C-alpha positions in Angstrom: 50.7 13.8 -6.8 47.0 13.0 -6.2 46.3 10.9 -3.1 44.5 7.6 -3.7 41.1 7.2 -2.2 41.1 5.3 1.1 39.6 1.8 0.8 36.0 1.7 1.7 35.5 5.5 1.5 33.1 5.2 -1.5 31.2 2.5 0.2 30.7 4.5 3.4 29.6 7.5 1.3 27.0 5.4 -0.5 25.7 4.0 2.8 25.5 7.5 4.2 23.4 8.6 1.2 21.1 5.6 1.6 20.7 6.3 5.3 19.6 9.8 4.6 17.1 8.7 1.9 15.6 6.0 4.2 15.4 8.2 7.3 11.9 9.5 6.7 10.5 6.0 6.3 12.4 4.8 9.4 10.9 7.8 11.2 7.4 6.8 10.2 7.9 3.2 11.5 9.4 4.6 14.7 6.4 6.8 15.2 4.0 3.9 14.9 5.9 1.0 16.5 7.9 2.7 19.3 6.4 6.1 20.3 3.3 5.3 22.3 1.4 8.5 23.3 -0.8 8.4 26.4 -4.0 6.6 25.6 -2.2 3.7 23.8 -2.7 2.8 20.1 -3.8 5.6 17.9 -3.8 4.0 14.5 -7.0 2.5 13.1 -5.4 0.1 10.6 -3.6 -3.0 11.9 0.2 -2.7 11.6 2.0 -5.6 9.7 5.5 -6.7 10.2 6.8 -6.4 6.7 9.6 -9.0 7.3 7.0 -11.7 7.6 5.1 -10.7 4.5 7.5 -9.7 1.7 5.9 -9.2 -1.7 6.0 -12.7 -3.4 7.1 -13.4 -6.9 3.9 -13.7 -9.0 3.0 -13.7 -12.7 0.9 -10.5 -12.6 0.0 -8.6 -15.7 -1.9 -5.6 -16.9 -5.4 -6.1 -18.3 -4.0 -6.4 -21.8 -1.6 -9.2 -20.7 1.7 -7.2 -20.4 3.9 -8.1 -17.4 3.5 -5.7 -14.5 4.5 -6.0 -10.8 3.7 -4.2 -7.6 7.4 -3.3 -7.4 6.8 -1.1 -10.5 5.2 1.4 -8.1 8.1 1.6 -5.7 8.6 5.2 -4.5 4.9 5.7 -3.9 2.5 4.6 -1.2 0.1 1.9 -2.5 -3.5 1.4 -1.5 -4.0 -2.3 -2.5 -7.3 -4.1 -2.9 -7.7 -7.6 -4.3 -10.7 -9.6 -5.5 -12.5 -11.1 -8.5 -13.6 -9.2 -11.6 -17.2 -9.7 -10.6 -17.2 -6.4 -8.6 -20.4 -6.2 -6.5 -21.6 -3.4 -4.3 -18.9 -3.8 -1.6 -16.2 -4.0 -4.1 -17.4 -0.8 -5.9 -17.7 1.0 -2.6 -14.0 0.0 -1.9 -12.9 1.4 -5.2 -14.8 4.6 -4.7 -13.5 5.1 -1.2 -10.0 4.6 -2.4 -10.4 7.3 -4.9 -11.8 9.6 -2.2 -9.0 8.8 0.2 -6.4 9.7 -2.3 -8.2 13.0 -3.1 -8.6 13.8 0.6 -4.8 13.9 0.9 -4.7 17.2 -1.1 -1.3 18.2 -2.3 0.1 14.8 -1.0 -2.2 12.8 -3.3 0.4 12.3 -6.0 2.4 10.2 -3.5 -0.3 7.6 -3.5 -1.2 4.9 -6.1 -4.3 2.8 -6.2 -3.9 -0.8 -7.3 -6.6 -3.5 -7.7 -5.2 -7.0 -8.2 -7.9 -9.0 -10.0 -7.9 -12.7 -9.1 -9.4 -14.1 -12.3 -9.2 -13.6 -16.1 -12.8 -12.5 -16.7 -13.5 -9.2 -18.5 -14.4 -6.1 -16.6 -17.5 -4.0 -17.3 -16.8 -1.0 -19.4 -18.4 1.4 -16.9 -16.3 0.0 -14.0 -13.2 0.8 -16.0 -14.4 4.3 -16.8 -15.3 5.3 -13.2 -12.1 3.9 -11.9 -9.7 5.6 -14.3 -6.4 6.1 -12.6 -6.7 2.8 -10.6 -4.0 0.4 -11.7 -5.6 -2.9 -12.5 -3.5 -6.0 -12.6 -4.4 -9.7 -12.9 -2.6 -11.9 -10.3 -3.0 -15.5 -9.1 -5.6 -15.8 -6.4 -3.7 -18.6 -4.6 -0.5 -16.4 -4.4 -2.4 -13.5 -3.0 -4.2 -15.6 -0.5 -1.0 -17.0 0.9 0.6 -13.6 1.1 -1.9 -11.2 2.5 -2.5 -11.6 6.3 -6.1 -11.7 7.6 -7.5 -10.7 11.0 -6.8 -13.5 13.4 -9.9 -15.5 14.3 -12.2 -13.6 12.0 -14.2 -15.1 9.1 -12.8 -12.6 6.5 -11.1 -12.7 3.1 -8.3 -10.6 1.6 -11.0 -9.0 -0.6 -12.7 -7.6 2.5 -9.7 -5.4 3.3 -7.6 -2.7 1.8 -3.8 -2.9 2.4 -1.1 -0.2 2.5 2.3 -0.7 1.0 5.1 1.8 1.7 7.4 3.4 -0.9 10.1 0.8 -0.2 7.7 -2.0 -1.1 6.9 -3.1 2.4 3.4 -4.4 3.3 2.7 -2.1 6.2 -0.9 -2.0 7.2 -4.3 -3.7 6.9 -7.5 -1.7 7.3 -10.4 -3.4 9.0 -13.2 -5.2 7.1 -15.6 -2.5 6.0 -13.3 0.4 6.8 -12.7 1.4 3.2 -16.4 1.6 2.3 -19.4 3.9 2.0 -19.2 4.5 5.8 -18.0 8.1 6.0 -16.8 8.0 9.7 -14.7 4.9 9.0 -13.2 6.4 5.9 -12.2 9.5 8.0 -10.3 7.2 10.3 -8.5 5.6 7.4 -7.7 9.0 6.0 -6.2 10.0 9.4 -3.9 7.0 9.4 -2.7 7.7 5.8 -2.2 11.4 6.5 -0.1 10.7 9.5 2.1 8.3 7.6 2.5 10.7 4.7 3.5 13.4 7.1 6.0 11.2 9.0 7.6 10.0 5.8 7.8 13.4 4.1 11.1 14.3 2.6 12.4 17.9 3.1 
């Protein structure tokens, strides 16, 4: 006669599987938050406590009006920028640097998505769309993004001045300094170093 499963056995197995899957992400947080090598902080971007800034519910859509959410990209690291459709020089530099940062990750590049959340309903220039092919462009309420994304304390900055990093579990994890993701090669190298370290720490297998 077949023995019945013990109560709770299936639940413990499921929890075990989830723990194994989450271990690489936990390791990456541990590396940044707990392990402090001599010399102090080594990361360039500012770490964010994801518990304080969960992704809010918002009526975001694709450019053609179809519903789309940041949660749709779970499983990937997300480089996130926000701002209006009137994309001036600084905005274009950000988008270009985001493309370069993804390419610089080499074989790890496929683990990264680039998202631009546009804060108005104005049309985008055709050339801007062409040169940023591969960047996911969503429209989202400016007020919601403003309340969600943390800024540098005491600084006269805007969310549009920064690029943010979201982990594969959907946690807002890092904010890069104003002007870091730009045409400044040395600053971009420092951003690349942060991203590369996180990708390595969270690698599976």
